[in-house]
C-alpha positions as CSV (number, residue, x, y, z in Angstrom):
1,X,-42.3,13.6,-4.0
2,X,-40.1,11.2,-6.0
3,X,-41.8,12.7,-9.3
4,X,-41.4,16.1,-8.7
5,X,-37.7,15.8,-8.0
6,X,-37.6,14.1,-11.4
7,X,-39.5,16.5,-13.3
8,X,-37.8,19.3,-11.4
9,X,-34.1,17.6,-12.6
10,X,-35.7,17.7,-16.6
11,X,-36.5,21.2,-16.3
12,X,-33.1,22.5,-15.0
13,X,-31.1,19.9,-17.1
14,X,-32.8,21.8,-20.1
15,X,-32.5,25.4,-18.6
16,X,-28.4,24.1,-18.2
17,X,-28.7,22.8,-22.0
18,X,-30.5,26.4,-22.8
19,X,-27.7,28.6,-21.1
20,X,-25.2,26.3,-22.6
21,X,-26.5,27.0,-26.2
22,X,-27.5,30.6,-25.7
23,X,-23.6,31.6,-24.9
24,X,-22.3,29.2,-27.9
25,X,-24.6,31.2,-30.1
26,X,-24.7,34.5,-28.4
27,X,-28.4,35.3,-28.2
28,X,-30.5,35.4,-25.0
29,X,-31.2,32.6,-22.7
30,X,-34.4,32.9,-22.3
31,X,-35.3,32.9,-26.2
32,X,-33.6,29.6,-26.2
33,X,-35.2,28.2,-22.9
34,X,-38.5,29.1,-25.0
35,X,-37.1,27.2,-28.1
36,X,-36.3,24.2,-25.9
37,X,-39.7,24.5,-23.7
38,X,-40.7,24.3,-27.5
39,X,-39.5,21.2,-29.2
40,X,-39.1,19.6,-25.1
41,X,-43.0,18.8,-24.7
42,X,-43.3,17.3,-28.3
43,X,-40.6,15.2,-27.8
44,X,-41.6,13.8,-24.2
45,X,-45.3,14.0,-25.1
46,X,-44.6,11.8,-28.0
47,X,-42.5,9.6,-26.0
48,X,-44.1,9.3,-22.8
49,X,-47.7,10.7,-23.8
50,X,-49.5,13.8,-23.5
51,X,-49.5,15.6,-20.0
52,X,-45.7,14.0,-18.8
53,X,-44.1,17.2,-19.3
54,X,-45.8,18.7,-16.3
55,X,-47.0,21.8,-17.7
56,X,-49.9,21.9,-15.8
57,X,-48.6,21.0,-12.6
58,X,-49.5,23.1,-9.7
59,X,-45.9,23.5,-8.1
60,X,-44.5,24.2,-12.1
61,X,-47.0,26.9,-12.4
62,X,-46.6,28.4,-9.3
63,X,-42.3,28.7,-9.4
64,X,-43.5,29.6,-13.1
65,X,-45.6,32.3,-12.0
66,X,-42.9,33.6,-9.2
67,X,-40.3,33.9,-12.0
68,X,-42.3,36.0,-14.1
69,X,-43.1,38.7,-11.4
70,X,-39.1,38.9,-10.1
71,X,-38.1,39.0,-13.6
72,X,-41.2,42.1,-14.1
73,X,-39.7,43.6,-11.0
74,X,-36.0,43.6,-11.8
75,X,-36.5,45.2,-15.4
76,X,-38.2,48.0,-13.7
77,X,-35.0,48.2,-11.3
78,X,-32.8,48.3,-13.8
79,X,-33.9,51.5,-14.7
80,X,-31.4,54.6,-14.4
81,X,-32.8,57.2,-12.7
82,X,-30.6,59.6,-14.4
83,X,-31.5,58.7,-18.4
84,X,-35.2,59.3,-17.6
85,X,-33.7,62.9,-16.3
86,X,-31.3,63.9,-18.6
87,X,-33.0,62.3,-21.7
88,X,-36.7,63.0,-21.2
89,X,-38.0,64.2,-23.8
90,X,-36.9,61.2,-26.3
91,X,-37.0,58.4,-23.8
92,X,-41.1,59.4,-23.4
93,X,-41.7,59.9,-27.4
94,X,-40.1,57.5,-28.6
95,X,-41.3,55.2,-25.8
96,X,-44.7,56.3,-26.5
97,X,-44.6,56.0,-30.3
98,X,-43.0,52.4,-30.0
99,X,-45.8,51.2,-27.9
100,X,-48.8,52.9,-29.7
101,X,-47.9,52.3,-33.3
102,X,-47.8,48.6,-33.2
103,X,-50.7,48.5,-30.4
104,X,-53.2,49.8,-33.4
105,X,-51.0,48.1,-36.6
106,X,-51.1,44.5,-34.7
107,X,-54.2,44.9,-33.7
108,X,-55.5,46.0,-37.3
109,X,-53.7,43.5,-38.7
110,X,-55.6,40.2,-36.2
111,X,-59.1,41.7,-36.5
112,X,-58.9,42.7,-40.6
113,X,-56.5,40.0,-42.0
114,X,-56.5,37.2,-39.7
115,X,-60.1,37.7,-38.7
116,X,-59.5,37.4,-34.7
117,X,-62.3,38.3,-32.8
118,X,-62.3,41.9,-31.1
119,X,-60.8,40.9,-27.6
120,X,-57.8,38.5,-29.0
121,X,-57.2,41.6,-31.8
122,X,-56.5,43.7,-28.9
123,X,-54.7,40.9,-26.8
124,X,-52.4,40.4,-29.8
125,X,-52.1,44.6,-29.9
126,X,-50.8,44.1,-26.8
127,X,-48.1,41.2,-26.5
128,X,-46.7,42.6,-30.0
129,X,-46.5,46.2,-28.8
130,X,-43.5,45.1,-26.4
131,X,-39.5,45.7,-26.7
132,X,-37.5,43.3,-25.2
133,X,-35.5,44.7,-22.7
134,X,-33.6,41.3,-22.5
135,X,-32.8,40.8,-25.5
136,X,-31.6,45.1,-26.0
137,X,-29.9,45.0,-22.5
138,X,-27.7,41.7,-23.6
139,X,-27.2,43.8,-26.9
140,X,-25.7,47.1,-25.0
141,X,-23.2,45.2,-23.0
142,X,-22.3,42.8,-25.2
143,X,-21.2,46.6,-27.6
144,X,-20.5,48.3,-25.6
145,X,-23.4,50.9,-26.1
146,X,-24.4,50.4,-22.2
147,X,-22.2,52.7,-21.2
148,X,-23.1,55.4,-24.2
149,X,-25.8,58.4,-24.0
150,X,-26.7,56.5,-27.4
151,X,-27.1,52.8,-25.6
152,X,-28.8,54.6,-22.6
153,X,-31.2,56.6,-24.9
154,X,-32.3,52.9,-25.7
155,X,-32.6,51.3,-22.8
156,X,-34.9,54.4,-21.3
157,X,-37.1,54.2,-24.0
158,X,-37.8,50.3,-24.1
159,X,-38.7,50.9,-20.5
160,X,-40.9,53.4,-21.5
161,X,-42.4,50.9,-24.5
162,X,-43.0,48.0,-22.0
163,X,-44.6,50.3,-19.4
164,X,-47.2,51.2,-22.0
165,X,-47.5,47.3,-22.4
166,X,-48.5,46.7,-19.0
167,X,-51.3,49.6,-18.7
168,X,-52.9,48.6,-21.1
169,X,-52.9,45.3,-20.6
170,X,-54.4,46.0,-17.2
171,X,-56.9,48.4,-18.8
172,X,-58.4,46.2,-20.9
173,X,-58.5,42.6,-19.6
174,X,-58.8,43.5,-15.9
175,X,-63.0,43.6,-14.7
176,X,-63.9,46.6,-13.5
177,X,-65.5,46.2,-9.9
178,X,-65.7,46.8,-6.2
179,X,-62.5,44.3,-6.3
180,X,-60.6,46.9,-8.7
181,X,-61.4,49.7,-6.6
182,X,-59.9,47.9,-3.6
183,X,-57.0,46.7,-5.6
184,X,-56.1,50.6,-7.3
185,X,-56.4,52.1,-3.8
186,X,-54.9,49.0,-1.4
187,X,-52.0,49.4,-4.4
188,X,-51.0,52.8,-4.3
189,X,-50.9,53.1,-1.0
190,X,-48.4,50.3,-0.7
191,X,-46.3,51.2,-3.2
192,X,-46.3,55.2,-1.9
193,X,-44.7,53.7,0.8
194,X,-42.5,51.0,-0.3
195,X,-39.2,53.1,-1.0
196,X,-39.2,54.6,2.4
197,X,-39.7,51.2,4.1
198,X,-37.1,49.4,2.3
199,X,-34.9,52.6,2.8
200,X,-35.5,52.3,6.6
201,X,-35.0,48.3,6.5
202,X,-31.9,48.6,5.1
203,X,-30.7,51.1,7.5
204,X,-31.4,49.3,10.1
205,X,-31.2,45.9,9.2
206,X,-29.4,45.9,6.2
207,X,-26.3,43.4,5.8
208,X,-27.1,43.0,9.4
209,X,-29.8,39.7,9.3
210,X,-29.9,36.2,6.8
211,X,-31.3,38.5,3.4
212,X,-34.1,40.4,5.0
213,X,-34.2,42.9,1.9
214,X,-34.8,40.0,-0.5
215,X,-37.4,38.5,1.7
216,X,-39.1,42.0,2.3
217,X,-39.3,42.9,-1.5
218,X,-40.7,39.1,-1.5
219,X,-43.4,39.6,0.4
220,X,-44.7,43.0,-1.1
221,X,-44.5,41.5,-4.7
222,X,-46.4,38.1,-3.4
223,X,-49.1,40.3,-1.3
224,X,-49.8,42.8,-4.0
225,X,-49.6,39.5,-6.6
226,X,-52.4,37.8,-4.4
227,X,-54.1,41.3,-4.8
228,X,-53.8,41.4,-7.8
229,X,-55.0,37.9,-8.9
230,X,-58.0,38.8,-6.2
231,X,-59.3,41.6,-8.1
232,X,-59.3,39.7,-11.5
233,X,-55.8,41.4,-13.0
234,X,-52.4,39.9,-13.6
235,X,-49.8,39.0,-10.4
236,X,-46.6,41.2,-12.7
237,X,-48.2,43.9,-13.5
238,X,-47.6,46.0,-9.7
239,X,-44.5,44.0,-9.9
240,X,-43.2,46.4,-12.6
241,X,-43.9,49.6,-11.0
242,X,-42.5,47.8,-7.9
243,X,-39.4,47.9,-9.3
244,X,-39.8,51.2,-10.9
245,X,-40.1,52.4,-7.6
246,X,-36.4,50.9,-5.9
247,X,-34.7,52.1,-9.3
248,X,-32.6,54.6,-7.3
249,X,-32.3,52.2,-4.5
250,X,-31.3,49.5,-6.8
251,X,-28.5,51.9,-8.0
252,X,-26.9,52.3,-4.7
253,X,-27.4,48.6,-4.1
254,X,-25.8,46.7,-6.8
255,X,-24.2,43.3,-5.3
256,X,-28.0,43.0,-3.7
257,X,-30.0,43.3,-7.2
258,X,-26.8,41.1,-8.5
259,X,-28.2,38.3,-5.9
260,X,-32.0,38.5,-6.4
261,X,-31.1,38.7,-10.1
262,X,-29.1,35.2,-9.8
263,X,-31.8,33.6,-7.8
264,X,-34.4,34.5,-10.3
265,X,-32.8,33.8,-13.9
266,X,-30.5,30.8,-12.3
267,X,-33.8,29.3,-10.8
268,X,-37.1,30.7,-11.7
269,X,-37.3,32.2,-15.1
270,X,-36.0,28.8,-16.5
271,X,-39.4,27.3,-15.1
272,X,-41.2,30.7,-16.8
273,X,-39.9,30.8,-20.1
274,X,-39.7,26.7,-20.6
275,X,-43.3,26.3,-19.7
276,X,-44.5,29.5,-21.7
277,X,-42.7,27.1,-24.8
278,X,-44.0,23.9,-23.7
279,X,-47.8,25.6,-24.5
280,X,-46.6,26.1,-27.7
281,X,-48.4,23.9,-30.5
282,X,-46.5,22.9,-33.3
283,X,-48.7,21.5,-35.1
284,X,-50.5,25.0,-35.2
285,X,-47.3,26.6,-36.8
286,X,-47.0,24.2,-39.4
287,X,-50.8,24.1,-40.8
288,X,-51.1,27.8,-41.0
289,X,-47.4,29.5,-41.3
290,X,-48.6,32.7,-42.7
291,X,-50.3,33.8,-40.0
292,X,-46.9,33.7,-38.1
293,X,-45.8,35.8,-41.0
294,X,-48.7,38.4,-40.8
295,X,-48.0,38.8,-37.5
296,X,-44.4,39.3,-37.8
297,X,-44.9,41.9,-40.9
298,X,-47.3,43.4,-38.5
299,X,-45.3,43.9,-36.0
300,X,-42.1,44.9,-37.3
301,X,-43.7,47.1,-40.3
302,X,-46.2,49.2,-37.9
303,X,-42.7,49.9,-35.4
304,X,-40.3,51.1,-38.6
305,X,-42.8,53.1,-39.9
306,X,-43.9,54.5,-36.3
307,X,-40.4,55.2,-35.3
308,X,-38.5,55.2,-37.5
309,X,-39.0,59.3,-38.3
310,X,-39.5,59.8,-34.8
311,X,-36.2,58.6,-34.2
312,X,-35.1,60.6,-36.8
313,X,-36.2,64.2,-34.4
314,X,-33.1,62.9,-32.6
315,X,-30.5,60.7,-34.2
316,X,-29.5,62.3,-37.4
317,X,-27.0,59.6,-38.8
318,X,-28.6,56.5,-40.9
319,X,-27.0,53.7,-39.0
320,X,-28.1,55.7,-35.5
321,X,-31.6,55.7,-36.6
322,X,-31.9,52.2,-38.0
323,X,-30.5,50.7,-35.0
324,X,-32.3,52.2,-32.3
325,X,-35.8,51.5,-34.5
326,X,-34.5,47.9,-35.3
327,X,-33.6,47.3,-31.6
328,X,-37.2,49.3,-30.6
329,X,-38.6,45.9,-32.4
330,X,-37.7,43.3,-30.5
331,X,-39.6,41.7,-28.0
332,X,-39.5,38.7,-25.7
333,X,-40.2,38.7,-22.5
334,X,-43.4,40.9,-21.8
335,X,-45.0,39.8,-25.3
336,X,-45.0,35.7,-23.8
337,X,-46.5,37.1,-20.7
338,X,-49.2,39.3,-22.1
339,X,-49.6,36.0,-24.4
340,X,-50.0,33.5,-21.5
341,X,-52.3,36.1,-19.5
342,X,-54.4,35.8,-22.5
343,X,-54.1,31.8,-22.8
344,X,-54.5,31.6,-19.2
345,X,-57.6,34.0,-18.7
346,X,-59.4,32.4,-22.0
347,X,-58.5,35.6,-24.5
348,X,-57.0,33.9,-27.0
349,X,-57.2,29.9,-28.5
350,X,-53.9,27.8,-27.6
351,X,-53.4,27.9,-31.6
352,X,-53.2,32.2,-31.4
353,X,-51.3,31.5,-28.3
354,X,-48.8,29.7,-30.3
355,X,-49.0,31.9,-33.5
356,X,-48.5,35.3,-30.7
357,X,-45.3,33.4,-28.9
358,X,-43.8,32.5,-32.7
359,X,-43.7,35.9,-33.6
360,X,-42.2,37.1,-30.4
361,X,-39.3,34.8,-30.8
362,X,-39.5,35.8,-34.6
363,X,-39.0,39.7,-33.4
364,X,-36.3,38.6,-30.5
365,X,-34.1,37.2,-33.1
366,X,-34.8,38.8,-36.7
367,X,-34.6,42.4,-35.9
368,X,-31.1,42.2,-33.8
369,X,-29.8,39.9,-36.7
370,X,-30.3,42.4,-38.9
371,X,-29.8,46.0,-36.7
372,X,-25.6,44.3,-35.5
373,X,-24.7,42.8,-39.4
374,X,-26.0,46.3,-41.2
375,X,-26.6,49.5,-38.8
376,X,-24.2,48.6,-35.8
377,X,-22.9,52.3,-35.4
378,X,-19.5,51.3,-34.9
379,X,-18.1,55.0,-35.3
380,X,-20.6,55.7,-31.5
381,X,-18.3,53.4,-30.1
382,X,-14.8,54.5,-31.5
383,X,-15.6,58.2,-30.2
384,X,-16.2,56.6,-26.6
385,X,-13.0,54.5,-26.6
386,X,-10.8,58.2,-28.2
387,X,-12.5,60.3,-25.2
388,X,-11.3,57.5,-23.0
389,X,-7.9,57.2,-24.4
390,X,-7.4,61.4,-23.8
391,X,-8.9,61.3,-20.5
392,X,-6.2,58.5,-19.4
393,X,-3.5,60.2,-21.1
394,X,-4.6,63.5,-18.9
395,X,-5.2,65.3,-22.2
396,X,-7.9,68.3,-21.6
397,X,-10.8,67.8,-24.5
398,X,-10.6,71.3,-24.8
């Protein structure tokens, strides 16, 4: 037990350090945790020997998996249902193309340029087809775009893009058997009743008992996760759909969502992102940096060529089109989840995993920096401030 507490203290110490660094650099804490995990495992294993960091300990893997499940659930629950209803055409078209273009583009780069086997190539396509809700949402909050229809459109498109990734991961790599049928049927029934049961429990017991809603959600997510793993699928897949179904409930219960987010990001996801980084091989990256560059180029190029003309159908200003496209070119959470799934199930090697995670990290940083420094559509924020001032002064816009 003493060893467990020592290892937990080291991991949480790295999480605190990552949060401080992320605050000063103004980047996603998840991104910093992955990078810290990469260098921490190299330093500790060099000092104390291989395996000292504890990435493969069962309890670390459980906390890591729980963090991924809850983070995936929250990503679905963060969706604003009004965005889908009011901007459904833009969100669906941009999100669908945002998934499809890099999915086929990156799979082709991996297969025909890097000569990876077909399964590894398709896994690369899935992992690099994502956008990063964590990065994009953080940028939207920081800039103030989250309160504009422009920013809400980007967030809605990111959601559809990531939904395509989740579905593709399940369809391509989950083995099909009678267990699959049981999983699909049981999940459909459970998720169909999930919003109704959650509302019923909230109506009867909400704010009267010890966090019964959080316990209920965890029960459903863990049960579906166990069912998914039994069927040969991945535990995070039903969590995203569950979050979607509770999105409307979550918008009315912001305090409850904030508490669940605090538990997830404050305690659980550091174990996931630090572990994801700890599995990256610095030796593999140093021995073949061109592989990383090819994969990064494949993701960014396929995203830009696929999305820029499509975004142009809905946004006419040049800065708006480029900003929208570059934000959709980011990747982090689902990219690492898909890569780790591929490594855990023997679809890709540890070297290929290292290249994919490094590419995911690069795609989270480079497009975001370019978008904010070169293409920030500040005129939209100026319009928002002007309208807000007019309303405050009681001036009729008409």
